[in-house]
C-alpha positions as CSV (number, residue, x, y, z in Angstrom):
1,H,-1.6,66.0,-93.9
2,L,-5.5,66.1,-92.9
3,L,-7.8,68.9,-91.9
4,T,-9.7,68.0,-88.7
5,E,-13.3,69.3,-88.0
6,R,-15.1,68.8,-85.0
7,F,-18.8,68.4,-84.4
8,G,-19.6,67.9,-80.7
9,P,-18.6,64.4,-80.1
10,I,-17.6,63.6,-83.5
11,T,-14.2,64.5,-85.0
12,V,-13.8,64.3,-88.8
13,S,-10.5,64.3,-90.5
14,L,-10.5,65.4,-94.3
15,A,-8.1,65.4,-97.3
16,L,-8.2,68.8,-99.2
17,V,-8.3,68.3,-102.9
18,L,-8.3,71.1,-105.6
19,K,-10.4,70.0,-108.4
20,N,-12.0,72.4,-111.1
21,G,-11.7,75.4,-109.1
22,E,-12.9,74.0,-106.1
23,L,-11.5,72.7,-102.9
24,D,-13.2,69.5,-102.3
25,L,-13.2,68.1,-98.5
26,I,-12.7,64.3,-98.6
27,P,-13.6,62.5,-95.5
28,R,-10.8,59.8,-94.7
29,R,-11.4,59.1,-91.0
30,W,-13.5,59.7,-88.1
31,A,-14.0,59.4,-84.2
32,F,-16.6,59.4,-81.8
33,L,-15.6,60.8,-78.2
34,G,-12.0,60.2,-79.3
35,I,-12.6,56.4,-80.2
36,P,-11.5,55.7,-83.7
37,M,-14.8,54.6,-85.8
38,P,-14.7,52.0,-88.7
39,T,-14.3,53.7,-92.2
40,A,-17.5,51.5,-93.4
41,F,-19.5,54.3,-91.2
42,L,-17.4,57.1,-92.4
43,P,-19.7,60.1,-92.7
44,Q,-19.9,61.1,-96.5
45,G,-21.4,63.9,-98.7
46,R,-20.5,66.6,-101.0
47,S,-18.5,69.4,-99.5
48,F,-16.5,72.0,-101.3
49,E,-15.2,75.7,-100.8
50,S,-14.4,78.0,-103.8
51,A,-13.6,81.8,-104.2
52,Q,-14.3,83.7,-107.2
53,G,-14.4,87.7,-107.7
54,G,-13.8,88.5,-104.0
55,T,-16.6,86.0,-103.0
56,F,-16.0,82.9,-100.9
57,T,-18.5,80.1,-101.0
58,F,-18.9,77.3,-99.0
59,N,-21.1,74.1,-98.8
60,V,-20.4,71.3,-96.5
61,Q,-22.7,68.1,-95.6
62,F,-21.9,65.0,-93.7
63,K,-24.1,62.0,-93.2
64,T,-23.9,58.5,-92.4
65,P,-25.8,55.5,-93.8
66,I,-26.9,54.8,-90.1
67,T,-27.8,58.1,-88.8
68,G,-28.6,60.2,-91.7
69,L,-27.6,63.9,-91.8
70,I,-25.0,64.9,-89.3
71,A,-24.3,68.4,-90.1
72,A,-25.0,70.6,-93.2
73,Y,-24.1,74.3,-93.8
74,E,-23.6,76.4,-96.5
75,G,-23.0,80.5,-97.1
76,T,-20.8,82.9,-98.7
77,L,-18.4,85.6,-97.4
78,T,-17.8,88.9,-99.5
79,K,-15.0,91.0,-99.4
80,Q,-15.9,94.6,-98.2
């Protein structure tokens, strides 16, 4: 089972892997405008989520060798 995220015309399917207290998001396949793209150009980047002491932290980055950075965002959510 894969998690799918959409960034405009780009759809990326991610494997969720728990490692060292972080949930890593590992790109497995992608599509542009619904057309499957070659895995050689699969977006890569270090993406993870974690939670500790009521704070949820996320850091997501996707880039390709051809286009460079596609999307990057990070932040925290705190319990109130």
